[in-house]
C-alpha positions, -999 to 999 in steps of 0.1 A, spaced: 244 170 -383 238 134 -396 215 128 -424 203 92 -409 194 81 -375 194 46 -362 165 30 -340 170 -8 -328 139 -28 -329 129 -62 -312 126 -78 -343 158 -76 -350 155 -46 -370 172 -15 -369 154 11 -389 174 43 -409 157 73 -409 168 97 -436 157 125 -456 131 111 -480 116 79 -452 129 52 -437 136 18 -445 151 -15 -422 184 -31 -421 192 -68 -403 202 -64 -372 208 -97 -355 213 -95 -320 227 -132 -306 257 -115 -315 245 -79 -322 254 -75 -358 240 -50 -384 241 -61 -424 245 -35 -452 243 -43 -491 278 -35 -504 274 -4 -529 263 -21 -564 240 -43 -543 228 -9 -527 224 10 -559 195 -22 -571 183 -29 -535 181 5 -516 155 28 -518 157 59 -546 159 85 -528 187 73 -505 210 53 -537 233 81 -538 236 91 -499 253 52 -500 283 65 -487 273 88 -460 252 64 -447 286 38 -446 303 64 -428 270 79 -406 260 33 -398 300 31 -387 298 56 -364 265 45 -344 276 11 -346 310 20 -331 292 34 -299 272 6 -297 295 -18 -295 279 -36 -327 294 -50 -356 290 -37 -390 294 -65 -422 291 -51 -452 280 -83 -478 268 -81 -516 251 -109 -502 241 -94 -469 212 -113 -452 176 -105 -438 159 -136 -423 154 -152 -459 194 -146 -471 186 -110 -485 184 -79 -475 153 -63 -458 146 -30 -468 112 -22 -457 103 16 -467 76 45 -462 76 78 -468 79 100 -439 
C-alpha cells in the first residue's frame, strides 16, 4: 500500500497527500517535469510530518512519474516560480 497520493493541478502543481497532510511540488507542463528537492533540502523545507518519509516519497513519486510519462528532477535547487521549491502545507 502506498503512503502518498499524487494529483496534478492546472496551476502547474502536483498536490502530494500523505499520512500527515499535503503539500505541492512544482509540476511543469511544457515538458512534463516534477521537481523534488534532494534529501538534505527536504530536511530543511519539507513538512515536519514527512521529513522521515523522503525515501518512500521519492520511490512512490518516481513510480507515479514513470506511469504518467513525467520526468522527475531531484535537485538541491528544485524550483518553483521564484526558483525555490514550493511547499504548501495543510492538515488533512
